[in-house]
C-alpha positions, 0 to 999 in steps of 0.5 A: 755775105755782103755786097753793093746795090747801084741805081741810075737816073736821067735828066731832062733836058739832058745836062741840066740837072745837078747831083749825081746821075749813079747812086750805090749802097752797101747790101747784106746777103743772107747766105754765107760765101763758099769757102775752104776749110782748114788742110788735113795734116799731111800723110806719111811719107810714101818711102821708108828710106830716101825720098817719097811723097805725102799729101794733104786734103781740104773741103769746100763748105759749098762743094764744087763752088770753091776756086782752088784745089781740094788736094795738095802734095809735096816730096818727103824724105824718111830719113834713112838711106835706101840700100844700094848695090855697090860696085861689082867685084872684078871677074874671077879667073876662068874656070878652064885653061882652055876650051869653054869655061865660066868666070864669076863676079859678085857685089855687096849691098850696103845694107845686107839683105835688103837689096833687090836682085842676085848678089852675083853672076857668071858669063862664059870664058874661053881662054883658048882652044885645047890641044887635040888628044889622039883617042886611044881605043880600049880593047877588052879581052876576047875569047877565041873559038871553042876547040873541036869535041872530045869525048873523054872518060869522067873521074873517077874512071870506075864511074863508066861515065862519059862527057864531051869536053870543049876548050878555049883560050882567051886573047882573041884579041888581047886586052890592051890600053886599059880593056877589061880581061877575059872573064868566064869558063876556058872549059866547057863539059857536057855529059853524053850518051855513050855506045853501050854493048850488052853481053852474058857469059856463063860458066858451067864446066865441071873444072871451075879452076880452069874458068877464065873471064877475059875481056878487052873493051878497046878504048871503052869502059867495062861495066858489070851488071849482074853476077851470081856464083852458085849450083843454080840460076838466082837473082843478082848477088850484091856481094858476088857483084862487088867482088867483080866490079872491083876487079873490072868495073871502069877498066878498059880490060880485066881477067879473073877466074870464076871459081871457088878461089875467087868467090869462096866456098859456096854450101850447094850440091853440085857443080858450081856455076857462074853467070856474068852480065856485063856491058862495053861502053864506048868501046871501039871493038869488043875483044872476048877471050872467055873460057869454060872449065869444060872446054874452050868456049868463048 
């Protein structure tokens, strides 16, 4: 750039000389002075709504030698109003009429869906203490104790089977205040092994019409296991067994005449004899009053 040069001279003796003591002149310089280039355009506003900032910059032709700032910024307005929450609504009624409940309130965004934060909130509320309601216990039905064991004959009775029977009843305690009713069995049955006394009776008399089979199993049951009506011993005869069972099986007592009149005609030579095997089941006492046709044997 362009500057100035100066020079001075001294008068001898002092003060006697004419003219200027100092002389100056303009002088050129081959190098350019440091200067700022033009500012860049402003950057876009930092906000999409409401107020933001924007900046610009410039460069020095001799970096670091220029005086002033290389950057500048300013406020800017995007033009559109930013979304904001409007005033909260009033609190809703409490969800309970006593005790501790909740109540709610809401707010609306000026630009639906654009606001940050929750649009609703809740808080605890306490309208007052609830009245004390007495607790009524709910009592379910209970079963009473099982009764004593009884030994009884099963049905059908001619099966000669027995079982132990126990009963109980509901209502210990009875159901109250909405309690459930008793569910279960009122009778409990179990098969039992009964007392069994085995006997046999043969009828060999020569007057079969006088034969008599008479048996009582006091409080018990008769069981017929073998019957043969023939002139000599042989294995069990199912048809003859059934004839006697139809008369005696499962009964407490029975009586019949083991003879041709009962069994029918038999085609064998000799005296018609009868062999009977039987038992008394669970009898308190056995009374045998049999009679052979040839004598009063028992």
